[in-house]
gemmi code that builds the backbone of each chain (N, CA, C; Angstrom):
import gemmi

chains = {
    "A": [
        ("MET", (11.646, -10.739, 49.580), (12.055, -10.709, 48.181), (12.542, -9.317, 47.830)),
        ("ASP", (13.793, -9.256, 47.449), (14.338, -7.984, 46.990), (14.080, -7.899, 45.495)),
        ("LEU", (13.072, -7.191, 45.137), (12.631, -7.185, 43.740), (12.458, -5.758, 43.242)),
        ("ALA", (13.237, -5.414, 42.273), (13.099, -4.073, 41.680), (12.191, -4.176, 40.451)),
        ("ILE", (11.095, -3.516, 40.528), (10.155, -3.550, 39.397), (10.143, -2.193, 38.702)),
        ("THR", (10.351, -2.239, 37.441), (10.281, -1.010, 36.652), (9.277, -1.226, 35.528)),
        ("GLU", (8.353, -0.342, 35.415), (7.376, -0.474, 34.336), (7.733, 0.489, 33.218)),
        ("HIS", (7.677, -0.019, 32.002), (8.001, 0.805, 30.832), (6.753, 0.989, 29.984)),
        ("THR", (6.514, 2.190, 29.614), (5.400, 2.462, 28.707), (5.961, 2.950, 27.377)),
        ("ILE", (5.588, 2.269, 26.350), (6.059, 2.649, 25.016), (4.902, 3.296, 24.269)),
        ("ARG", (5.151, 4.486, 23.783), (4.100, 5.186, 23.027), (4.099, 4.742, 21.577)),
        ("ILE", (2.963, 4.337, 21.126), (2.779, 4.046, 19.701), (1.547, 4.828, 19.247)),
        ("VAL", (1.697, 5.583, 18.201), (0.568, 6.357, 17.686), (0.096, 5.753, 16.367)),
        ("THR", (-1.205, 5.565, 16.290), (-1.798, 5.164, 15.010), (-2.389, 6.402, 14.357)),
        ("ALA", (-1.989, 6.645, 13.120), (-2.533, 7.784, 12.361), (-3.188, 7.221, 11.112)),
        ("ALA", (-4.443, 7.579, 10.924), (-5.203, 7.021, 9.805), (-5.778, 8.143, 8.941)),
        ("PRO", (-5.033, 8.585, 7.930), (-5.588, 9.602, 7.017), (-6.791, 9.008, 6.281)),
        ("ARG", (-7.776, 9.838, 6.042), (-8.984, 9.344, 5.363), (-9.274, 10.162, 4.113)),
        ("GLN", (-8.225, 10.534, 3.409), (-8.393, 11.307, 2.179), (-7.165, 11.085, 1.301)),
        ("ARG", (-7.190, 11.686, 0.112), (-6.043, 11.621, -0.782), (-4.804, 12.164, -0.067)),
        ("ILE", (-3.668, 11.513, -0.294), (-2.411, 12.085, 0.170), (-1.627, 12.432, -1.087)),
        ("ASP", (-1.627, 13.687, -1.424), (-0.954, 14.115, -2.651), (-0.165, 15.389, -2.388)),
        ("ALA", (0.334, 15.975, -3.458), (1.203, 17.138, -3.311), (0.489, 18.299, -2.619)),
        ("PHE", (-0.841, 18.331, -2.731), (-1.595, 19.410, -2.076), (-1.801, 19.145, -0.588)),
        ("SER", (-2.156, 17.907, -0.255), (-2.505, 17.620, 1.143), (-1.314, 17.162, 1.984)),
        ("SER", (-0.238, 16.711, 1.348), (0.844, 16.112, 2.134), (1.551, 17.085, 3.085)),
        ("PRO", (1.664, 18.383, 2.778), (2.305, 19.268, 3.772), (1.568, 19.275, 5.116)),
        ("ALA", (0.241, 19.199, 5.076), (-0.521, 19.185, 6.335), (-0.298, 17.884, 7.085)),
        ("LEU", (-0.231, 16.786, 6.354), (0.046, 15.496, 6.998), (1.442, 15.514, 7.615)),
        ("ARG", (2.406, 16.019, 6.838), (3.782, 16.072, 7.333), (3.854, 16.901, 8.617)),
        ("ALA", (3.159, 18.031, 8.638), (3.202, 18.914, 9.815), (2.639, 18.202, 11.050)),
        ("GLN", (1.558, 17.452, 10.867), (0.955, 16.769, 12.014), (1.852, 15.649, 12.524)),
        ("LEU", (2.458, 14.916, 11.592), (3.351, 13.827, 12.012), (4.621, 14.380, 12.658)),
        ("ASP", (5.128, 15.479, 12.105), (6.326, 16.098, 12.687), (6.042, 16.603, 14.098)),
        ("ARG", (4.839, 17.114, 14.295), (4.485, 17.612, 15.632), (4.499, 16.455, 16.633)),
        ("LEU", (3.940, 15.312, 16.233), (3.944, 14.143, 17.111), (5.376, 13.680, 17.390)),
        ("PHE", (6.188, 13.688, 16.353), (7.592, 13.281, 16.522), (8.297, 14.215, 17.502)),
        ("ASP", (8.060, 15.495, 17.331), (8.703, 16.476, 18.220), (8.219, 16.343, 19.663)),
        ("GLU", (7.017, 15.761, 19.829), (6.497, 15.513, 21.181), (7.057, 14.216, 21.770)),
        ("GLY", (7.858, 13.491, 20.970), (8.501, 12.295, 21.494), (7.904, 10.980, 21.031)),
        ("VAL", (7.039, 11.034, 20.050), (6.500, 9.782, 19.489), (7.457, 9.290, 18.410)),
        ("TYR", (7.984, 8.074, 18.612), (8.937, 7.524, 17.646), (8.442, 6.226, 17.009)),
        ("ARG", (7.262, 5.791, 17.422), (6.692, 4.571, 16.841), (5.311, 4.911, 16.292)),
        ("PHE", (5.176, 4.676, 15.000), (3.933, 5.040, 14.317), (3.365, 3.846, 13.562)),
        ("VAL", (2.046, 3.745, 13.613), (1.320, 2.903, 12.662), (0.573, 3.874, 11.751)),
        ("LEU", (0.943, 3.887, 10.495), (0.215, 4.724, 9.530), (-0.768, 3.823, 8.795)),
        ("ASP", (-2.016, 4.015, 9.139), (-3.080, 3.178, 8.579), (-3.563, 3.817, 7.272)),
        ("LEU", (-3.166, 3.222, 6.169), (-3.505, 3.785, 4.850), (-4.754, 3.141, 4.258)),
        ("SER", (-5.462, 2.361, 5.078), (-6.578, 1.584, 4.516), (-7.657, 2.468, 3.892)),
        ("ALA", (-7.832, 3.686, 4.401), (-8.895, 4.556, 3.865), (-8.335, 5.650, 2.955)),
        ("VAL", (-7.093, 5.454, 2.493), (-6.488, 6.445, 1.592), (-6.767, 6.034, 0.144)),
        ("PRO", (-7.537, 6.837, -0.589), (-7.913, 6.422, -1.942), (-6.846, 6.687, -2.994)),
        ("PHE", (-5.869, 7.548, -2.674), (-4.879, 7.947, -3.683), (-3.626, 8.430, -2.957)),
        ("LEU", (-2.478, 7.934, -3.418), (-1.205, 8.282, -2.773), (-0.201, 8.591, -3.877)),
        ("ASP", (0.371, 9.782, -3.867), (1.349, 10.114, -4.909), (2.754, 10.162, -4.317)),
        ("SER", (3.733, 10.555, -5.139), (5.119, 10.512, -4.671), (5.376, 11.538, -3.568)),
        ("ALA", (4.606, 12.635, -3.544), (4.764, 13.607, -2.451), (4.306, 12.979, -1.135)),
        ("GLY", (3.216, 12.227, -1.182), (2.752, 11.509, 0.000), (3.745, 10.437, 0.421)),
        ("MET", (4.303, 9.760, -0.570), (5.299, 8.727, -0.258), (6.529, 9.345, 0.395)),
        ("ALA", (6.875, 10.556, -0.026), (8.018, 11.250, 0.571), (7.781, 11.529, 2.056)),
        ("VAL", (6.540, 11.819, 2.404), (6.214, 12.052, 3.825), (6.436, 10.763, 4.626)),
        ("LEU", (6.020, 9.634, 4.051), (6.179, 8.358, 4.755), (7.656, 8.025, 4.966)),
        ("VAL", (8.451, 8.194, 3.896), (9.875, 7.850, 3.985), (10.595, 8.794, 4.938)),
        ("SER", (10.225, 10.056, 4.881), (10.852, 11.043, 5.747), (10.629, 10.691, 7.218)),
        ("LEU", (9.389, 10.312, 7.541), (9.088, 9.929, 8.928), (9.827, 8.642, 9.305)),
        ("LEU", (9.888, 7.714, 8.359), (10.598, 6.454, 8.623), (12.053, 6.729, 8.982)),
        ("LYS", (12.691, 7.580, 8.205), (14.104, 7.893, 8.456), (14.290, 8.533, 9.825)),
        ("ARG", (13.430, 9.489, 10.135), (13.571, 10.202, 11.417), (13.372, 9.248, 12.589)),
        ("THR", (12.361, 8.390, 12.483), (12.073, 7.501, 13.615), (13.155, 6.441, 13.785)),
        ("ARG", (13.629, 5.892, 12.657), (14.649, 4.837, 12.775), (15.957, 5.385, 13.334)),
        ("GLN", (16.218, 6.650, 13.083), (17.441, 7.264, 13.632), (17.437, 7.275, 15.155)),
        ("VAL", (16.250, 7.255, 15.741), (16.167, 7.299, 17.208), (15.612, 5.979, 17.763)),
        ("GLY", (15.724, 4.921, 16.970), (15.327, 3.601, 17.463), (13.846, 3.297, 17.320)),
        ("GLY", (13.114, 4.168, 16.652), (11.689, 3.911, 16.446), (11.427, 3.274, 15.100)),
        ("ASP", (10.190, 3.312, 14.667), (9.850, 2.710, 13.380), (8.476, 3.221, 12.922)),
        ("VAL", (8.213, 2.992, 11.646), (6.899, 3.290, 11.071), (6.389, 2.006, 10.430)),
        ("ARG", (5.224, 1.576, 10.836), (4.578, 0.415, 10.211), (3.422, 0.926, 9.364)),
        ("LEU", (3.234, 0.315, 8.212), (2.148, 0.741, 7.329), (1.042, -0.311, 7.277)),
        ("VAL", (-0.185, 0.150, 7.245), (-1.323, -0.716, 6.963), (-1.659, -0.534, 5.483)),
        ("TRP", (-1.769, -1.638, 4.776), (-2.033, -1.597, 3.331), (-3.283, -0.769, 3.017)),
        ("PRO", (-3.241, -0.007, 1.931), (-4.474, 0.651, 1.464), (-5.479, -0.410, 1.013)),
        ("ALA", (-6.750, -0.110, 1.165), (-7.777, -1.030, 0.666), (-7.800, -0.998, -0.866)),
        ("GLU", (-7.479, 0.149, -1.425), (-7.485, 0.336, -2.878), (-6.365, -0.502, -3.514)),
        ("GLU", (-6.770, -1.467, -4.354), (-5.783, -2.394, -4.924), (-4.735, -1.666, -5.768)),
        ("ALA", (-5.166, -0.664, -6.524), (-4.211, 0.056, -7.375), (-3.150, 0.748, -6.528)),
        ("ALA", (-3.545, 1.242, -5.365), (-2.574, 1.889, -4.471), (-1.608, 0.853, -3.889)),
        ("ARG", (-2.121, -0.346, -3.617), (-1.235, -1.426, -3.141), (-0.167, -1.737, -4.180)),
        ("ARG", (-0.587, -1.770, -5.438), (0.366, -2.092, -6.508), (1.484, -1.064, -6.573)),
        ("ILE", (1.159, 0.193, -6.321), (2.187, 1.231, -6.373), (3.202, 1.019, -5.242)),
        ("LEU", (2.723, 0.609, -4.081), (3.643, 0.360, -2.961), (4.555, -0.831, -3.272)),
        ("ARG", (4.030, -1.788, -4.038), (4.880, -2.923, -4.448), (5.854, -2.486, -5.533)),
        ("LEU", (5.364, -1.700, -6.486), (6.195, -1.242, -7.606), (7.413, -0.458, -7.108)),
        ("THR", (7.207, 0.357, -6.103), (8.290, 1.179, -5.562), (9.056, 0.456, -4.444)),
        ("LYS", (8.650, -0.791, -4.195), (9.285, -1.639, -3.164), (9.149, -1.051, -1.762)),
        ("PHE", (8.141, -0.220, -1.573), (7.885, 0.290, -0.228), (7.502, -0.850, 0.707)),
        ("ASP", (6.922, -1.915, 0.150), (6.510, -3.033, 0.998), (7.710, -3.802, 1.539)),
        ("ARG", (8.913, -3.510, 1.015), (10.116, -4.149, 1.558), (10.832, -3.222, 2.532)),
        ("VAL", (10.654, -1.929, 2.321), (11.317, -0.945, 3.187), (10.553, -0.811, 4.512)),
        ("PHE", (9.218, -0.821, 4.396), (8.372, -0.714, 5.587), (7.877, -2.107, 5.980)),
        ("THR", (7.612, -2.275, 7.266), (6.888, -3.468, 7.701), (5.410, -3.201, 7.440)),
        ("MET", (4.800, -4.107, 6.673), (3.411, -3.900, 6.256), (2.482, -4.775, 7.094)),
        ("ALA", (1.239, -4.335, 7.239), (0.244, -5.123, 7.964), (-1.104, -4.964, 7.273)),
        ("GLU", (-1.968, -5.929, 7.511), (-3.299, -5.883, 6.895), (-4.282, -5.030, 7.704)),
        ("SER", (-3.955, -4.783, 8.967), (-4.841, -3.971, 9.795), (-4.015, -3.228, 10.836)),
        ("ALA", (-4.603, -2.181, 11.405), (-3.906, -1.432, 12.452), (-3.645, -2.326, 13.666)),
        ("GLU", (-4.601, -3.207, 13.970), (-4.437, -4.120, 15.113), (-3.228, -5.028, 14.902)),
        ("ALA", (-3.119, -5.553, 13.683), (-1.997, -6.444, 13.375), (-0.673, -5.684, 13.467)),
        ("ALA", (-0.673, -4.457, 12.990), (0.555, -3.655, 13.040), (0.955, -3.363, 14.484)),
        ("LEU", (-0.023, -3.080, 15.316), (0.252, -2.779, 16.721), (0.781, -4.001, 17.457)),
        ("SER", (0.189, -5.149, 17.199), (0.584, -6.357, 17.924), (1.992, -6.790, 17.554)),
        ("ASP", (2.456, -6.306, 16.410), (3.762, -6.708, 15.889), (4.880, -5.790, 16.389)),
        ("PHE", (4.513, -4.667, 17.011), (5.524, -3.678, 17.401), (6.358, -4.170, 18.573)),
    ],
    "B": [
        ("MET", (-7.913, 10.104, -35.227), (-8.166, 10.964, -34.066), (-8.690, 12.316, -34.549)),
        ("SER", (-9.728, 12.774, -33.934), (-10.233, 14.100, -34.299), (-10.271, 14.965, -33.050)),
        ("ASP", (-10.240, 16.268, -33.284), (-10.245, 17.182, -32.139), (-11.499, 17.037, -31.293)),
        ("ILE", (-12.526, 16.475, -31.904), (-13.782, 16.350, -31.175), (-13.628, 15.441, -29.963)),
        ("ASP", (-12.635, 14.549, -30.026), (-12.406, 13.653, -28.892), (-11.303, 14.159, -27.967)),
        ("THR", (-11.007, 15.421, -28.057), (-9.999, 16.010, -27.173), (-10.673, 16.939, -26.164)),
        ("ILE", (-10.291, 16.760, -24.926), (-10.766, 17.658, -23.863), (-9.599, 18.533, -23.440)),
        ("TRP", (-9.838, 19.811, -23.386), (-8.785, 20.756, -23.019), (-9.014, 21.289, -21.607)),
        ("LEU", (-7.944, 21.319, -20.865), (-7.996, 21.917, -19.526), (-6.906, 22.970, -19.439)),
        ("ASP", (-7.203, 24.060, -18.815), (-6.203, 25.108, -18.610), (-6.121, 25.337, -17.103)),
        ("LEU", (-5.104, 24.752, -16.489), (-5.036, 24.723, -15.025), (-4.018, 25.717, -14.486)),
        ("PRO", (-4.301, 26.302, -13.328), (-3.250, 27.075, -12.661), (-2.137, 26.121, -12.231)),
        ("ALA", (-0.901, 26.564, -12.359), (0.221, 25.703, -11.980), (0.373, 25.695, -10.470)),
        ("SER", (-0.540, 24.986, -9.811), (-0.460, 24.831, -8.364), (-0.983, 23.438, -8.031)),
        ("HIS", (-0.657, 22.991, -6.833), (-1.114, 21.656, -6.438), (-2.609, 21.618, -6.138)),
        ("LYS", (-3.156, 22.798, -5.974), (-4.516, 22.894, -5.433), (-5.559, 22.186, -6.302)),
        ("TYR", (-5.401, 22.284, -7.617), (-6.443, 21.745, -8.505), (-6.009, 20.485, -9.254)),
        ("LEU", (-4.985, 19.818, -8.733), (-4.575, 18.564, -9.367), (-5.698, 17.532, -9.306)),
        ("ASN", (-6.558, 17.665, -8.301), (-7.675, 16.714, -8.204), (-8.639, 16.888, -9.373)),
        ("ALA", (-8.721, 18.112, -9.908), (-9.597, 18.337, -11.068), (-9.048, 17.605, -12.290)),
        ("LEU", (-7.728, 17.565, -12.405), (-7.099, 16.845, -13.509), (-7.406, 15.352, -13.398)),
        ("GLY", (-7.246, 14.825, -12.191), (-7.527, 13.398, -11.971), (-8.975, 13.062, -12.283)),
        ("ALA", (-9.880, 13.918, -11.857), (-11.305, 13.664, -12.092), (-11.615, 13.691, -13.588)),
        ("SER", (-10.960, 14.595, -14.311), (-11.193, 14.681, -15.757), (-10.684, 13.428, -16.462)),
        ("ILE", (-9.524, 12.955, -16.049), (-8.980, 11.731, -16.651), (-9.929, 10.560, -16.397)),
        ("ALA", (-10.416, 10.471, -15.161), (-11.348, 9.387, -14.826), (-12.592, 9.460, -15.702)),
        ("ALA", (-13.087, 10.678, -15.921), (-14.305, 10.843, -16.713), (-14.076, 10.443, -18.172)),
        ("VAL", (-12.932, 10.826, -18.716), (-12.643, 10.460, -20.111), (-12.511, 8.944, -20.235)),
        ("LEU", (-11.829, 8.332, -19.282), (-11.623, 6.878, -19.363), (-12.932, 6.103, -19.200)),
        ("GLU", (-13.921, 6.734, -18.595), (-15.232, 6.068, -18.508), (-15.841, 5.859, -19.892)),
        ("ARG", (-15.373, 6.643, -20.867), (-15.898, 6.529, -22.238), (-15.094, 5.534, -23.080)),
        ("ALA", (-14.011, 4.996, -22.513), (-13.241, 3.986, -23.245), (-14.012, 2.669, -23.242)),
        ("LYS", (-13.752, 1.849, -24.275), (-14.506, 0.600, -24.408), (-13.661, -0.589, -23.975)),
        ("ASN", (-14.318, -1.521, -23.304), (-13.743, -2.842, -23.021), (-12.397, -2.796, -22.287)),
        ("LEU", (-12.289, -1.977, -21.267), (-11.053, -1.969, -20.477), (-10.992, -3.235, -19.630)),
        ("ASP", (-9.796, -3.822, -19.527), (-9.648, -5.044, -18.726), (-9.881, -4.769, -17.246)),
        ("ASP", (-9.251, -3.711, -16.771), (-9.317, -3.393, -15.346), (-9.480, -1.873, -15.224)),
        ("PRO", (-10.723, -1.387, -15.406), (-10.932, 0.065, -15.481), (-10.426, 0.820, -14.250)),
        ("ALA", (-10.639, 0.261, -13.066), (-10.262, 0.979, -11.841), (-8.748, 1.178, -11.767)),
        ("THR", (-8.000, 0.119, -12.044), (-6.540, 0.212, -11.972), (-6.000, 1.098, -13.088)),
        ("THR", (-6.555, 0.954, -14.285), (-6.098, 1.784, -15.403), (-6.303, 3.261, -15.081)),
        ("SER", (-7.485, 3.582, -14.574), (-7.781, 4.965, -14.249), (-6.841, 5.490, -13.166)),
        ("TYR", (-6.638, 4.690, -12.150), (-5.754, 5.103, -11.052), (-4.342, 5.351, -11.584)),
        ("ASN", (-3.853, 4.404, -12.387), (-2.470, 4.506, -12.863), (-2.268, 5.718, -13.769)),
        ("VAL", (-3.217, 5.962, -14.657), (-3.074, 7.117, -15.557), (-3.178, 8.410, -14.750)),
        ("GLN", (-4.119, 8.452, -13.827), (-4.245, 9.654, -12.994), (-2.940, 9.925, -12.242)),
        ("LEU", (-2.357, 8.867, -11.679), (-1.131, 9.053, -10.901), (0.017, 9.511, -11.805)),
        ("ALA", (0.151, 8.875, -12.964), (1.250, 9.227, -13.875), (1.153, 10.699, -14.309)),
        ("VAL", (-0.038, 11.117, -14.724), (-0.213, 12.494, -15.191), (-0.032, 13.473, -14.032)),
        ("HIS", (-0.562, 13.088, -12.897), (-0.424, 13.882, -11.680), (1.061, 14.123, -11.357)),
        ("GLU", (1.876, 13.086, -11.512), (3.305, 13.228, -11.197), (3.993, 14.199, -12.159)),
        ("ILE", (3.634, 14.130, -13.434), (4.237, 15.062, -14.395), (3.786, 16.489, -14.078)),
        ("CYS", (2.522, 16.635, -13.741), (1.989, 17.954, -13.440), (2.640, 18.527, -12.169)),
        ("THR", (2.825, 17.689, -11.185), (3.501, 18.118, -9.956), (4.920, 18.581, -10.268)),
        ("ASN", (5.568, 17.833, -11.162), (6.915, 18.178, -11.589), (6.948, 19.560, -12.246)),
        ("ILE", (5.950, 19.827, -13.066), (5.868, 21.123, -13.750), (5.710, 22.245, -12.723)),
        ("VAL", (4.803, 22.019, -11.771), (4.543, 23.038, -10.747), (5.816, 23.327, -9.942)),
        ("GLU", (6.501, 22.258, -9.550), (7.623, 22.428, -8.618), (8.930, 22.768, -9.305)),
        ("HIS", (9.142, 22.204, -10.491), (10.449, 22.400, -11.137), (10.398, 23.395, -12.296)),
        ("ALA", (9.454, 23.205, -13.225), (9.412, 24.135, -14.365), (9.096, 25.546, -13.862)),
        ("TYR", (8.118, 25.643, -12.970), (7.741, 26.965, -12.449), (8.389, 27.259, -11.093)),
        ("GLY", (9.053, 26.275, -10.536), (9.740, 26.485, -9.263), (8.834, 26.951, -8.140)),
        ("GLY", (7.576, 26.556, -8.213), (6.635, 26.922, -7.162), (6.106, 28.343, -7.272)),
        ("ALA", (6.563, 29.081, -8.287), (6.106, 30.475, -8.437), (4.639, 30.521, -8.868)),
        ("ALA", (3.925, 31.516, -8.399), (2.505, 31.652, -8.744), (2.364, 32.258, -10.140)),
        ("GLY", (1.219, 32.031, -10.752), (0.904, 32.683, -12.021), (1.076, 31.820, -13.247)),
        ("GLY", (1.793, 30.705, -13.133), (1.981, 29.835, -14.293), (0.726, 29.042, -14.622)),
        ("ARG", (0.672, 28.549, -15.843), (-0.462, 27.743, -16.270), (0.046, 26.425, -16.847)),
        ("VAL", (-0.822, 25.427, -16.786), (-0.532, 24.147, -17.434), (-1.705, 23.837, -18.350)),
        ("ALA", (-1.420, 23.740, -19.653), (-2.466, 23.389, -20.620), (-2.421, 21.883, -20.840)),
        ("VAL", (-3.568, 21.258, -20.639), (-3.630, 19.795, -20.738), (-4.633, 19.416, -21.818)),
        ("ALA", (-4.228, 18.494, -22.686), (-5.146, 17.961, -23.700), (-5.295, 16.463, -23.454)),
        ("LEU", (-6.530, 16.023, -23.288), (-6.819, 14.604, -23.078), (-7.540, 14.092, -24.321)),
        ("THR", (-6.929, 13.140, -24.994), (-7.540, 12.636, -26.228), (-7.744, 11.134, -26.137)),
        ("LEU", (-8.989, 10.721, -26.313), (-9.290, 9.297, -26.382), (-9.244, 8.914, -27.858)),
        ("ALA", (-8.179, 8.237, -28.247), (-7.975, 7.919, -29.661), (-8.324, 6.454, -29.915)),
        ("GLU", (-8.615, 6.136, -31.180), (-9.005, 4.770, -31.534), (-7.985, 4.158, -32.493)),
        ("ALA", (-8.105, 2.837, -32.638), (-7.325, 2.047, -33.618), (-5.833, 2.308, -33.552)),
        ("PRO", (-5.143, 1.852, -32.537), (-5.664, 1.162, -31.356), (-6.187, 2.158, -30.327)),
        ("GLN", (-7.086, 1.667, -29.509), (-7.655, 2.549, -28.487), (-6.572, 2.958, -27.493)),
        ("ARG", (-6.440, 4.253, -27.268), (-5.434, 4.732, -26.317), (-5.816, 6.119, -25.815)),
        ("LEU", (-5.276, 6.439, -24.660), (-5.457, 7.792, -24.129), (-4.139, 8.542, -24.311)),
        ("ILE", (-4.224, 9.706, -24.944), (-3.035, 10.535, -25.147), (-3.203, 11.783, -24.288)),
        ("VAL", (-2.220, 12.030, -23.447), (-2.274, 13.204, -22.567), (-1.100, 14.110, -22.907)),
        ("GLU", (-1.394, 15.336, -23.262), (-0.331, 16.302, -23.544), (-0.395, 17.423, -22.514)),
        ("LEU", (0.755, 17.765, -21.976), (0.834, 18.856, -20.999), (1.832, 19.888, -21.503)),
        ("ARG", (1.409, 21.111, -21.543), (2.288, 22.175, -22.033), (2.407, 23.266, -20.966)),
        ("ASP", (3.638, 23.702, -20.725), (3.846, 24.798, -19.778), (4.909, 25.730, -20.334)),
        ("THR", (5.033, 26.881, -19.738), (6.012, 27.861, -20.223), (7.083, 28.132, -19.162)),
        ("GLY", (7.327, 27.130, -18.333), (8.342, 27.272, -17.291), (9.736, 26.945, -17.811)),
        ("GLU", (10.642, 26.734, -16.865), (12.021, 26.396, -17.209), (12.066, 25.034, -17.908)),
        ("ALA", (13.059, 24.863, -18.770), (13.207, 23.587, -19.480), (13.504, 22.457, -18.495)),
        ("PHE", (13.043, 21.274, -18.844), (13.286, 20.090, -18.028), (14.706, 19.596, -18.286)),
        ("ASP", (15.402, 19.247, -17.232), (16.748, 18.711, -17.371), (16.734, 17.245, -16.937)),
        ("PRO", (16.918, 16.329, -17.897), (16.869, 14.899, -17.534), (17.874, 14.532, -16.447)),
        ("ALA", (18.941, 15.309, -16.322), (19.941, 15.012, -15.291), (19.350, 15.136, -13.894)),
        ("ASP", (18.250, 15.894, -13.802), (17.601, 16.054, -12.497), (16.672, 14.885, -12.164)),
        ("ALA", (16.573, 13.945, -13.097), (15.563, 12.896, -12.930), (16.193, 11.509, -12.927)),
        ("ALA", (17.132, 11.304, -12.013), (17.768, 9.988, -11.908), (16.748, 8.955, -11.440)),
        ("GLU", (16.938, 7.732, -11.885), (16.054, 6.648, -11.447), (16.233, 6.429, -9.942)),
        ("PRO", (15.158, 6.158, -9.233), (15.307, 5.906, -7.801), (16.005, 4.567, -7.549)),
        ("ASP", (16.702, 4.503, -6.443), (17.308, 3.237, -6.016), (16.246, 2.490, -5.217)),
        ("LEU", (15.623, 1.504, -5.863), (14.485, 0.838, -5.223), (14.907, -0.096, -4.096)),
        ("ASP", (16.217, -0.356, -3.992), (16.656, -1.219, -2.889), (17.036, -0.406, -1.655)),
        ("GLY", (17.002, 0.900, -1.793), (17.311, 1.751, -0.653), (16.077, 2.527, -0.230)),
        ("VAL", (16.260, 3.401, 0.716), (15.162, 4.251, 1.148), (15.489, 5.658, 0.696)),
        ("GLN", (14.641, 6.235, -0.088), (14.906, 7.612, -0.484), (13.619, 8.410, -0.477)),
        ("ILE", (13.784, 9.696, -0.297), (12.605, 10.539, -0.114), (12.091, 11.035, -1.460)),
        ("HIS", (12.997, 11.373, -2.380), (12.557, 11.932, -3.664), (12.979, 11.035, -4.823)),
        ("GLY", (12.418, 11.315, -5.966), (12.862, 10.626, -7.179), (11.888, 9.604, -7.728)),
        ("TYR", (10.714, 9.477, -7.107), (9.767, 8.466, -7.568), (8.815, 8.982, -8.648)),
        ("GLY", (8.675, 10.287, -8.776), (7.645, 10.840, -9.650), (7.757, 10.407, -11.103)),
        ("LEU", (8.899, 10.686, -11.713), (9.072, 10.345, -13.123), (9.151, 8.827, -13.301)),
        ("PHE", (9.738, 8.161, -12.316), (9.773, 6.691, -12.351), (8.362, 6.120, -12.420)),
        ("LEU", (7.466, 6.656, -11.607), (6.077, 6.183, -11.612), (5.429, 6.457, -12.964)),
        ("ALA", (5.625, 7.672, -13.476), (5.004, 8.016, -14.761), (5.480, 7.066, -15.854)),
        ("ARG", (6.773, 6.816, -15.897), (7.320, 5.934, -16.941), (6.868, 4.496, -16.743)),
        ("SER", (6.718, 4.090, -15.491), (6.321, 2.705, -15.221), (4.858, 2.463, -15.540)),
        ("LEU", (4.031, 3.478, -15.350), (2.581, 3.274, -15.436), (2.022, 3.578, -16.825)),
        ("MET", (2.774, 4.321, -17.649), (2.304, 4.641, -18.998), (3.086, 3.815, -20.019)),
        ("ASP", (2.559, 3.721, -21.237), (3.280, 3.018, -22.295), (4.335, 3.911, -22.925)),
        ("GLU", (4.063, 5.204, -22.969), (5.047, 6.140, -23.531), (5.039, 7.425, -22.700)),
        ("VAL", (6.232, 7.928, -22.428), (6.373, 9.259, -21.813), (7.469, 9.977, -22.581)),
        ("SER", (7.128, 11.085, -23.221), (8.155, 11.803, -23.967), (8.113, 13.286, -23.590)),
        ("TYR", (9.252, 13.909, -23.787), (9.374, 15.332, -23.465), (10.119, 16.030, -24.589)),
        ("ARG", (9.661, 17.220, -24.935), (10.471, 18.030, -25.832), (10.258, 19.517, -25.513)),
        ("ARG", (11.268, 20.275, -25.828), (11.207, 21.728, -25.644), (10.803, 22.338, -26.978)),
        ("GLU", (9.773, 23.156, -26.972), (9.317, 23.817, -28.192), (9.319, 25.317, -27.945)),
        ("GLN", (10.281, 26.011, -28.539), (10.428, 27.452, -28.316), (10.430, 27.743, -26.813)),
        ("ASP", (9.420, 28.448, -26.315), (9.434, 28.785, -24.886), (8.570, 27.835, -24.050)),
        ("SER", (8.211, 26.716, -24.635), (7.306, 25.802, -23.921), (7.946, 24.441, -23.687)),
        ("ASN", (7.463, 23.785, -22.650), (7.778, 22.374, -22.424), (6.558, 21.575, -22.844)),
        ("LEU", (6.777, 20.507, -23.580), (5.658, 19.672, -24.010), (5.919, 18.229, -23.601)),
        ("TRP", (5.037, 17.751, -22.739), (5.094, 16.339, -22.313), (3.960, 15.609, -23.014)),
        ("GLN", (4.269, 14.411, -23.497), (3.205, 13.577, -24.046), (3.259, 12.203, -23.387)),
        ("LEU", (2.127, 11.783, -22.870), (2.005, 10.473, -22.218), (0.932, 9.679, -22.960)),
        ("VAL", (1.222, 8.422, -23.211), (0.279, 7.578, -23.936), (0.033, 6.294, -23.144)),
        ("LYS", (-1.242, 5.957, -23.037), (-1.610, 4.685, -22.407), (-2.477, 3.912, -23.386)),
        ("ARG", (-2.011, 2.746, -23.800), (-2.837, 1.884, -24.648), (-3.910, 1.225, -23.793)),
        ("LEU", (-5.113, 1.192, -24.314), (-6.258, 0.742, -23.495), (-6.822, -0.578, -24.016)),
    ],
}
model = gemmi.Model(1)
for chain_id, residues in chains.items():
    chain = gemmi.Chain(chain_id)
    for i, (resn, *xyz) in enumerate(residues, 1):
        res = gemmi.Residue()
        res.name, res.seqid = resn, gemmi.SeqId(i, " ")
        for name, pos in zip(("N", "CA", "C"), xyz):
            atom = gemmi.Atom()
            atom.name, atom.element = name, gemmi.Element(name[0])
            atom.pos, atom.b_iso = gemmi.Position(*pos), 0.0
            res.add_atom(atom)
        chain.add_residue(res)
    model.add_chain(chain)
structure = gemmi.Structure()
structure.add_model(model)
structure.setup_entities()
């Protein structure tokens, strides 16, 4: 059997912030995500389930990463926040249509 | 409304203590009566005020150190509502800088004022001499 086998490994990183993502904390989050991107990670699951508060500065970090990853064929999947009020904000801004959303990190990973 | 129901905060114009503003709003709203959905109301008001305050830090003061933001939180009755006033002495606000976001596209900036207007019943701005005065009202 003349069989050429090539194995492909796709890197997917799950990042789960466990604090407020706001104008004060978002630069640190952005720096960590940018570092991963610069290391060649283009597929992210951002698990927001333990994020109690997300403002527009935090949302800017998510969109910025989404744009960068999609430009190189990657993507960012979001896990819904457990906080219902935060979920409503993602619906209000239609982020749930721009990003592929999942109920858990496992679900987001299996969908990649 | 009497001054006795007003809480005053004098914050440095930096992102560092925005959490103190949110905590104060949450504490005042705990004294409101018969809220339908206290958790969501508190979250929404905190986010709306937070966005205006962030705007002041970044645009009115342009990120420069030393500025202050004076905040008045008033729980008013008949009808019950929370009135939030923010005063700063930075550059005047230019509405032209605050276009509505395109919600059908993907954009990085432009959600702050949209969120504030969406989550509060009233958001108004006026320039008073050398100050900017924002007033946000949420009926409770």
